[in-house]
N, C-alpha and C positions, 0 to 999 in steps of 0.2 A: 345228372348229365344233361347238357344242353342239346336239343336236335336242330340248334342251328348254327352248329360248329363247323361242320363239314365244309361249306363254301369257303369260310375265311381260311381253315386249314390248307385246303387244296389250290387255292389262288395264291396264297403267301409261299407255300413250297415251291408251287410252280414258277414264281417270280424268282425264288432263289437259283432254281434250276436254269433258267434263261440266263441268269447272270454269270455262272460258272461256264455254261456252255460258251456264250458268248467271249469269256475271257480265254478260254481254251483254243477256240477257233482263231483267235488273234495270236496266241503263243505259239501254235503250231502253223502259223502262216498260211491258212486255208485261204484260197483265193475269194476274194469279196463276195463275187457272185453265188458262190457255193455256200458262204457262210451267210449270206442274205436269205437264201432259199431255205436252209436248215431251219433259222428261226423264224421265219415268215409261215413254213410248214408247221412246225410244232406249236406256234401260237394260234394259228388258224384252228387246228385240231383242238386246242385247249379251251377257246372260245367258241366253238361250235354251238349254234343255238340248242339243238335237242340235247346236247350233251349238258348245257347250262341249265335247262330245264330239270332234267334229271337231279342234276347236283344240287338245286336251291331246294328241292322238296325236303319238308322237314324229315330228318332221319338221325338215326345214332351214328357215331363214328364208325368205320370201319377198323378192323385190326391192322396192325402195322403191316403185315403179310399182303393182306388184302389190298391196301393202299398202294403199297410199293408195286405190285402188279400194274396197277393203271399207269405209275409214272414209267415203268419200264415200257409200256405200250406207248405211251406219249412221246418219250425220247427217241424212239424208233419211227416215228412218224414222217420222216423225211429219209433223205439219201445217207444220212450218216447213221453209224454203227457202233455201239460201245460193247466191250467185252465184259465178262463178268465181273472183273476186277473193278474196272473203271466206272460200271454202273453201281456198284456197292460204295465207292468213294464219293460219287457223285450224290446219293442217296444219303449217305453220312453227313455231307456239307451242307446239304440242303436242311434236314431236320435240324443239326445243331444250331445253324444260322438262325432259323425262326425259333427255336428254343430260347435263344438268347435275347431275342427280340421281345418275346412275350414276356419273359422274366424282368425286363426292363421297362415295360410300359408304365408311364406314371400311373393312368387312371385304366382300369378295365375297357373304358371305351376305346382308348387309343389303339386298341387292336384294329380298331377300323381305319385309322390314320395310316397304320404300317401297311393295310393292304391297299389304301390308296397309293400310299409311295411305291409299291410294287407296280401297281397298274400304270402310274406315270411313267415309270422307267420302262415298263414292256411297250408302251406307246411310241417311246423313243427309238425302239428298235424297229418299228414298222412305218415310219413317218411317209415313206413311198408306197404305202399299200392302203390306201382309203377304205377298201372294202373290209379288209381285217380291222383297221381303227374303228369303224362303225360297230364290228363286234365287239370290241373292248369296250367302248363307249355304253353299248346296251348292256353289257355286265355290270358296269359302274352305276347304271340307272338301276338295276335290280337290287345292288347293294344298298343304295341310298333308300329305296322303297320298303325294303324289308328290315334294314338295321336302323334306319334313320330315327325310327320312333321307340326302339327299346328303351327300357329303364336302365339305371346304374347296375341295379340287382341282376337284370338278365345279362349283361355284359360280364358281371362278375361271374355268373355261371359258365359263360362262354369261356372266360380266361380259365376258369379252375378246370373246365373240362380239358382245354390245351394242355394245362400243365400235367394233368393227369395222364394224358397221351404220352408225354414226352419224358415221364418220370425216372424212368430206368436206363435213359439214354446219357451216357457220359463219355464220347468220344472225343479226344484231344484233337484241336484244330490248331495248326501252326499259327494262322493269323490270329487266333484269341490268345494263344499262349503268349506270343510276341508282345503283344497289346498288354499284356498282364490282367486279363480280364477271365482268364480260366486258369485253375490250378492243376498241378500234374496228375491230379487224379480224376480229370476230366469235369469238374464241378466249377461253374460260373463263381465269379467274384461279383457280388452286387454292391455298388455305391452307396454310400452313407452320407453323401453330399451331393450338390448339384441342383439343376431346377427342379422345381416342385410342382405337382400336378396342378392344371390350371383351376382356379378358383379356391385354391387353398392358401394360407398365409404361413409365413416362416415360422417355424416353431420358437418357442421361448416365453410364450404368456399363458397362464392358465386363468380363466375367467370363472367366478364361481356366481350363480343365479339364484335367486329365492323363488318359492312356490307361485310368485306372480310374475315370475319372468324377467325381474330387475336384477340388474346386474350390482352385487353386492360387494365383491372383493376381486383384486388383481394380483395374481402373484407371478413374478418373472422366474425363469430357471435359464441355466446354462446349457444349451442343447449338444456342445461339442461338436457340431457340423458347421460346413460352410453351404448354405443354402441359399437360393436365389428364387424370387417370385417369377412364375412363367410370365414373358411378356404378353403373350396374347394366346389365344386359343387356335389351334390348329384349323384350317378349312377344311369342312367335308363337302364342298363344292365341287362339281366336275374339274374346274380349273382353279387353283388359288394356292397359297402358300400352306403347307402341311405343318411346317413348324418343326414338328417332330421328326429326326432324321432317321429314326428306327426304320429298316425296310428300304432303304436306299442302296446303292450298289456299292459294296465295299470293294469290289474286285475290278474298280474303273481304274485304279493304279496296278500296274502288274505287280502281282505278289504271288510267291509259292502258296500253293494249297495242299498241305500235308494233313493227312488223318492217322491217328494211331488208337488202337484200343487201349483204353486205360486199364489199370489193373482192376480196378472194381469192375468194369466191364466185363474183363475176361473172367472174373470169378462169377460173374452173374449170368454168362451165356446160357449156360444150360437153362436158366430160368425164362428165357426169352422164347423157348419152344412152346407153342401151343399145347395146352393139355389134350392128350389124347383120348380122354373121355369124352362121350357124344354132348356136344353143346347144342341145348335146344335152340339157341339164337343162331347158330353158323348156317343152318340153311337158309334163314331169312337174309343175313348178310350176303349170302351168294347170289340170293336172286336179287338183290339191291345192287351188287357188284356187276352182274351179268347186265343188268338195264344200263347202268352207269356207262360200262364199257361199250355198250349197244348204241348209245348216243355218239359215241366218237365216229367220225368220219374219217377214217385213215385211207390217205391218198397214195398209191402205189407210185413210185417214179415212173414218169412217163418219158419216152424218148430214149435216145442211147447214153445219156448222162449217167457215168458211173457214180457208184458209191463211194464213200471212204470210211476208213475208222478213226474215230477220235481217242485219243490217250489222255487220261486225267492225270497221269504221272508223269514225271520229268522224261523218264527213258521206258523204252520196253522192257529193261531188266527189272525197273523197281515194279512195274506193273505185273510181271510174271511173279515176283517174290510176294507181292500183297496177296496175289491169288492163292499161293502156296501156305501163307502163315495166317491168313482168315480163318476163325474159329468155324468149324463146319456147320455149328448151330445156327450162324447166321448167314448162311448161304440162301439165295432165293432161286426159285426156277420159274420160268415163263413156262405155264402149261397150258393145253386145250380143255376148255370146261365144255363137255358134250350136252349143251344145251339143245341141240338141233333136233332132240328127238320129242321134246316138249311140244305138244301142238299148240300151246299157246305163244310159242317163240316165233316172232315175225321173221320174214325173209330178210330184212336187213340185219339183224342181230345174229341170225345162221351164218350170214356172209362173214361177218367181223369176227365171230368165234372161229369161222374156219381158218382164218388167217393165222391164229395161235399155232405155236411149232409144238408137236406132240412128242413128249420125251417117254411116256410108259402108256401101254396100252391099259384102258379103262377096264377094273375089275368087275365081275357080275356081283349084283347087290340085290337085296330084297325089293330096292326101290331106287329109281333115278336118281331121287334127293341123295341117298346115301353115298351113290355112286360120285356124285359131285362132291359131296361132303370129305369123301374119302381122298378126291383128286386134291382138293383145295388144301387138305391139312399136309399135302407133300410140298407146297408152296416154299 
């Protein structure tokens, strides 16, 4: 497992979240000033400097439930509100879109180009906000410094870590089904033709060398595909042609966004629950999560401007039906992490933790760590 995977996972999922929210804000005819405020507030929070510092520290990936908590907090960083069913659908769309992009990356290193495509599109949302643009550019610089010198093997480990994270997710998405890149069981269809990874040649030739490195034989074979060599390598600079289209906004054209649990996913629903047995790594993950959320600067709406509810479904009835039919094991709750009793917790973290909604009273336990672990298990 690579300890350099979390920033790429977070930024790409965050980019997909912004694509979806932008599409729904336009579809629901939300006034332009409110829509811009929502996107600006979320992007400003997402790229907050302290938050990025915590994110880029070498660390293991969080569990799906813990990571979901961060996005739930991020999606509500402005005047917009999502109910449970819409938040579930948003997270499903985000994860399946990025899973598809990781699967289709020609080279492991191209996951960095996918990330840059997301950042380029995010900058398009905030063209009129130079301060937030600067935040995004700083993050781009961090990505270049940390990932620019990694070897192909290190990128392969990052890609493998991402695929392990996504391996049990098989949610059907209408866009993918209509484009025939996803089967009815929720699994993606991978192409056997098309552009080749940069630096590779079109298949069809086997060359044999002797022990002196001299070529002694050539054998041609029929590969059965339709391959084309990559015209050039995508740019890893701040501004440039990425060449790769993975990670660009697939919602730029108004299309319906429906999700359905596949039969395989329904059968595996019970397996998505975290084990109730004590996990020696869970307390450490909780501490990391608290630090990560502690880096977020959530700005409360100022002034008399009212909030509004965003619906990711076509109608309210569809949203209500989705809430009733979703497997109970896949529901997530926002909880309050009682970290304020820890003497090492700073005042800023305590303030942010205090903004979480308390759904259940904390239970007494032998240690504060066990209390926190018990509450996190209920996410």
